[in-house]
Residue frames as a rotation matrix with the C-alpha (Angstrom) as fourth column:
MET 1
-0.509 0.030 -0.860 229.37
0.713 0.576 -0.401 122.02
0.483 -0.817 -0.314 46.30
TRP 2
0.215 0.684 0.697 226.71
-0.075 -0.700 0.710 123.63
0.974 -0.205 -0.099 48.50
THR 3
-0.821 -0.405 -0.403 227.28
0.396 0.106 -0.912 124.68
0.412 -0.908 0.073 52.06
VAL 4
0.277 0.937 0.213 224.31
0.235 -0.281 0.931 125.10
0.932 -0.207 -0.298 54.37
ALA 5
-0.822 -0.529 -0.210 224.71
0.360 -0.199 -0.911 127.09
0.440 -0.825 0.354 57.55
THR 6
0.389 0.920 -0.055 222.26
0.576 -0.196 0.793 127.94
0.719 -0.340 -0.606 60.29
PHE 7
-0.728 -0.636 0.256 222.76
0.253 -0.596 -0.762 130.92
0.637 -0.490 0.595 62.54
VAL 8
0.405 0.772 -0.489 221.15
0.854 -0.128 0.505 132.11
0.328 -0.622 -0.711 65.71
LEU 9
-0.466 -0.484 0.740 221.47
0.191 -0.872 -0.451 135.77
0.864 -0.069 0.499 66.62
LEU 10
0.053 0.447 -0.893 220.94
0.982 0.141 0.129 136.46
0.184 -0.883 -0.432 70.29
VAL 11
-0.464 -0.074 0.883 219.80
0.040 -0.997 -0.062 139.93
0.885 0.007 0.466 71.26
GLY 12
-0.187 0.366 -0.912 219.07
0.941 0.335 -0.059 140.76
0.284 -0.869 -0.406 74.86
GLY 13
-0.484 0.057 0.873 217.69
-0.084 -0.996 0.018 143.58
0.871 -0.064 0.487 76.86
ASP 14
-0.942 0.191 -0.275 216.02
0.290 0.058 -0.955 144.62
-0.166 -0.980 -0.110 80.09
LYS 15
-0.511 0.819 0.259 212.24
0.268 -0.135 0.954 144.51
0.817 0.557 -0.151 79.82
ARG 16
-0.532 0.312 -0.787 211.46
0.825 -0.018 -0.565 145.63
-0.191 -0.950 -0.247 83.36
GLY 17
-0.332 0.497 -0.802 208.53
0.140 -0.815 -0.563 148.00
-0.933 -0.299 0.201 83.28
ARG 18
-0.614 0.092 -0.784 207.79
-0.753 -0.365 0.547 147.38
-0.236 0.926 0.293 79.60
ALA 19
0.520 0.838 0.166 205.03
-0.667 0.520 -0.534 145.47
-0.534 0.167 0.829 77.86
GLN 20
-0.022 -0.571 0.821 206.20
0.039 0.820 0.571 142.12
-0.999 0.045 0.005 76.53
ARG 21
0.544 0.307 0.781 204.90
0.709 0.330 -0.623 142.30
-0.449 0.893 -0.038 72.94
PRO 22
0.977 -0.210 0.043 206.44
-0.150 -0.813 -0.563 145.69
0.153 0.544 -0.825 71.99
PHE 23
0.386 -0.877 0.286 209.67
-0.655 -0.042 0.754 144.69
-0.649 -0.479 -0.591 73.73
TYR 24
-0.046 -0.404 0.914 210.08
0.287 0.871 0.400 141.55
-0.957 0.280 0.076 71.63
ARG 25
0.804 0.325 0.497 208.97
0.567 -0.173 -0.805 143.29
-0.176 0.930 -0.324 68.43
GLN 26
0.830 -0.547 -0.110 211.74
-0.553 -0.833 -0.028 145.82
-0.077 0.085 -0.993 68.99
LEU 27
0.052 -0.853 0.519 214.30
-0.483 0.433 0.761 143.07
-0.874 -0.290 -0.390 69.62
ILE 28
0.270 0.103 0.957 213.24
0.626 0.736 -0.255 141.17
-0.731 0.669 0.134 66.51
ALA 29
0.982 0.096 0.161 213.53
0.184 -0.657 -0.731 144.35
0.036 0.748 -0.663 64.43
LYS 30
0.527 -0.850 0.019 217.01
-0.773 -0.470 0.425 144.96
-0.352 -0.239 -0.905 65.84
ALA 31
-0.027 -0.518 0.855 218.08
-0.033 0.855 0.517 141.37
-0.999 -0.014 -0.041 65.12
ASP 32
0.626 0.328 0.707 216.76
0.670 0.238 -0.703 141.66
-0.399 0.914 -0.071 61.55
MET 33
0.954 -0.293 -0.069 218.68
-0.297 -0.877 -0.377 144.91
0.049 0.380 -0.923 61.06
LEU 34
0.226 -0.924 0.308 221.91
-0.718 0.056 0.694 143.42
-0.658 -0.378 -0.651 62.43
TYR 35
0.078 -0.148 0.986 221.57
0.352 0.929 0.112 140.33
-0.933 0.338 0.124 60.24
THR 36
0.879 0.278 0.387 220.91
0.460 -0.282 -0.842 142.45
-0.125 0.918 -0.375 57.14
GLU 37
0.725 -0.681 -0.097 224.02
-0.678 -0.732 0.072 144.52
-0.120 0.014 -0.993 57.89
HIS 38
0.017 -0.714 0.700 226.01
-0.354 0.650 0.672 141.31
-0.935 -0.259 -0.242 58.29
LEU 39
0.385 0.191 0.903 224.79
0.653 0.634 -0.413 139.99
-0.652 0.749 0.120 54.93
ASP 40
0.999 -0.026 0.025 225.66
-0.003 -0.757 -0.654 143.29
0.036 0.653 -0.756 53.26
ARG 41
0.370 -0.923 0.102 229.20
-0.814 -0.270 0.514 143.12
-0.447 -0.273 -0.852 54.67
GLU 42
-0.002 -0.339 0.941 229.54
0.077 0.938 0.339 139.52
-0.997 0.073 0.024 53.51
LYS 43
0.758 0.332 0.562 228.43
0.573 0.076 -0.816 140.45
-0.314 0.940 -0.133 49.98
LYS 44
0.875 -0.472 -0.105 230.97
-0.482 -0.833 -0.272 143.30
0.041 0.289 -0.957 49.87
THR 45
0.094 -0.869 0.485 233.73
-0.655 0.313 0.688 140.99
-0.750 -0.383 -0.540 51.09
ALA 46
0.221 0.048 0.974 232.82
0.443 0.885 -0.144 138.35
-0.869 0.463 0.174 48.52
LYS 47
0.967 0.157 0.199 232.90
0.248 -0.429 -0.868 140.92
-0.051 0.889 -0.454 45.71
LYS 48
0.570 -0.820 -0.044 236.36
-0.795 -0.564 0.224 142.06
-0.209 -0.093 -0.974 46.80
ARG 49
-0.195 -0.629 0.752 237.51
-0.376 0.756 0.535 138.43
-0.906 -0.179 -0.384 46.63
GLY 50
-0.771 -0.115 -0.626 236.04
-0.635 0.078 0.768 138.03
-0.039 0.990 -0.134 43.17
GLY 51
-0.829 0.534 0.165 232.98
0.489 0.835 -0.252 136.07
-0.272 -0.128 -0.954 44.24
LYS 52
-0.376 0.796 0.475 229.31
0.532 -0.235 0.813 136.76
0.759 0.559 -0.336 43.67
C-alpha cells in the first residue's frame, strides 16, 4: 500500500528594508534546509524501527 502526503512548510520573516528577490531566495534556502533535516530525521527513525 502506498501513502501519498503533501506538505507545506511556512517560513516567515521581516523584509522591511530588504530587496524582495534575495529575501525570498534566503527563505527558500532555509525551507529546503529544514525539510532536508526533517527527511534525515525520518530516515533515522525508520531505520531504528527496522524500516528502510
